[in-house]
N, C-alpha and C positions, 0 to 999 in steps of 0.2 A: 393181095398177098399179105401174109403176116410176117412182120420183121421184128427180130429181137434187137433191142438197142440199149445203150447206156447213156445217161445224161451226166455230163461233167462240167466243171467250171475251173477256169484258170484265172484266179484273181478277179472273178466276176464276169469274165468273158466266157460265155457258156456255149456248149456244143452238144449235138446229138452224134453219137459214135456207133458205127455198125461194122461188124466183122463180115466181110465179103471175100475172104481169102479163097473160098471155093468157087467164086465167080458166078454164083447162081442168080444174083440180084442185078437188076438194071434199073437205075433211077433216072427219070426225066426231070428237067429243071423245075417244072410245076409241082412235081411230087416233093422235091426237096424243099421248095418254098412253102408248101403246105405243112410239112413236118416242122419247119422252123417257125411257123406262125404261132404267136403267143396266144391267140384266141381260138384257133381252129386246129392246132397241132400240138406237138410237144413243147415247142417254144425254145428258140436258141438264136445265137448270133451267126451260127453256121453249122455245117454238117461235115463230119470226118468219116471216110470210108476206108477200111483196110482191105487192100487187094494184094494179089501175088503178081510180082513182075517176073514172068517166066524167063525173059532174056537174061536178067541179072540174078535170078534166083534170090530175090529179096522181097520183103514186104514194102508196098508202096502206100503212102498216105495220099488220098485224094481229098482235097479241101474244096468245099462249096460254100459260098456266101449265102446269107439268108434269102437272097432273091433267086437262088438256084444256079447262079453263075459260078463257074469254077475259077479259082485263083491258084497261083503257083505255091504260095506259102502263107501260113498263119502261125506266128510264134507261140502264142498261148495255146493254140490248137495243137501244135506239135508237142508241147509239153503234156497236154492231156492225152494225146495219142500215145505217147510213150508210156504213160501210166496205164492206159487201157491195154497195151500190149504186155505189160509186166506179168500179170497172172497167166495170160495166154502162153507166154514163152517161159513161164516159171523162173523169172529173174528175182533175186533177192535184193534187199536194200544194199546200196553200194555197187550193184551190178550195172551193166550197160546194155542198151539195145541200139540198133541202127536201122534206119529205114529211108526209103527214097521219097522225095517230094519233087514238085515241079521246079524247085529252086536248087535241087541237088541233094546229096546225102546228108542226113541229120544223124548225129550221135547223141544219145541221151544217157544221163547218169542219175540214179535214184539216190536222194539224200534225205532220208526221213520222210517228212511230209512234202518236201520239195522235189522238183525235177529240174535239172540243169541240162540245157541242150546247146549244141553248136549252132551257130547261125551263119548264113553266107556272108562273106566279106562285103561290106558296103561298096557300092560302085557308083561312078559317075556323079559325084556330089557337085551341085551347082549352088554355091553359097552367095548370100547377099544379093539376091535378085529383087528388083522392085516390080510389083504387079499393081494393077489398078483394081480397086474395089469400090463399091458404092459409098464407102466411108472415106475414100481417098487412097493415096499410094500406101503400100504396105511392103516392108522388107520380109522376104521369105527365103527359105533354104531348102532346095530339093535334093533328095537322096534316095537311093534304091537299096532296100534292106531285104530283098526277096520280092517285095512289091514296092511301088513308088509312094514316097511320103513327102509332104510339104511341112516343114517345121517353122513355127512362128513363136518368137519369144514375147511374152506378155508380163506386165507387172504383177498381175494376179489372175490365176486361172478361174477363180470364182467370179471375176468381173466380166468374163467373156460369154457372149451368146454363141455357144458352140454350134448349136443347130443352124442358126442363121449364117454366121460367117464360115463355118465349116462347109456348109452346103455350097456357098458361093465359090470358095476356093476349090472344092472338089470338082466343079464343072468349069473352071476357068479355061478359056480357049488356049491359053499359053501352054496347057498341059494335055490338050486333046491329042488323039481320041481316047486314050486310056483313062485320063483323069488321075486324081491323086487322093490319098488319105490325108487329112489335115490334122496336125498335132500342135496343140497350144502348150507352151512350156514356161513354167515359172521356176526361177532359180531359188533354191532353198538354202544352199551352202556350198562349200568347196567341192563336195562330192555327192550332192543331193539335188534332185529336181522333182517337180510335180508336173504331171502330164494329163491332159484331156484330149481325146481323139474322136474325130468324126470319121467313120469308116465307110468307104465306098462299098457297094454291094449290100451292106446293112442299111445304108443311107440314113444314118442316125449316129448319135454319140453312143459308144459302148463303154462299159465300166472299166475296160482295160483293152489294150491292143499290144501284143508282143512285138510285132515288127515296128509299131509306132514308138513303143518304149525304147527299142533299140535305136531307131532313127534319132529320137530326141536326145538320147545319151551321147551318141557319137557326134551329132551336130553341136551339142552343148560343150563338148570337149574341144572341137575344132574352132568354134566361134567364140566361146566364153571361157575356155580354159578349165572347165570342170574336170576333175581328176577321176580316172577309172580306178577300181570298179565304181560305177555310178549307181546309187540307190535311188529308185524311182517310185514316188507315191502316185498311185492311179486313182481313178474316181471311186472305185469300190472301197477305198481305204486300205487296201493291201499294198505291200511294198514288193517290188521286183528289183533284181540287181542285174546290171549289164557290165560284163568285164570284156576288155579288149586290150590289144597292144598297138602301139603306133611306131612305125618305122618311117622316118621322113614324113611324107604326106599320106602314107598308106596305113589304113586301119585293117587289122587282121586278128585272127584268134578270138572272134566274138563269141561270147556265151551269154545266154539268157537264163536266169534262175528265178524260181518262184513256186508257189503252191499249185497243185493240180489235184482236184478232189472229185470223187464220184458222188453224185447227188442221189441218183436212183437208177434202177434198171427196170425194163419192162418189155412189153410186146405191143406193137401197134399195127393196125390194119391200114395198109396203103392201097388206095384205089388204083387199079391197073388201067 
């Protein structure tokens, strides 16, 4: 079958987007994995599909990792998804769109080249845990920002072997069976951090991760006193910003802001 698609990037986190609001397309995990393959497909960290939710009469964002498995949310993906919807829904800059995800309703605002989205309030933070790694005990911080993340503070993100340590943390028995994404965080200032992320489902480091940036910013505030809004430097060299409010020990009103850009559009033949 022939499929029209749009290739987009959110701070280096890249995606294949497809409009399936009419419900005529059905994708199997192996088809999605093939489309995301950088040698045999379009190439992407994941795939975003626009569908119509008949019960709530809203657009639903379905997010699939590069391995074809579905996940509840992708922060940078949601920002790209909003930009993808903008011309379809004829929204101007300064306008807003809303859509459903596996983690709840997302509202997006268009601000020039950037897109700002609401994020789920973080839940069930488990801070200052010690885990065993092949290099010895390591202090980690678990938090759920739509998907589970493990935050590790390091002296320099450039000195970390993200592929090796990230893969080990991702599969730790402590966090089975779902596993975690692993975020390595360097403090840059009172309201700035740098983050590198190993993403489950991609099973590699990505140039940016929206839920990871959010997790890192919130944990940096809770543990290190970093002040919101937090500016976050990601591996691509782009900056994202995470705003939120704190009431006692509760974090709420989380927003993720950053660029969302169309790279190209096209048509691809998908083997049925």
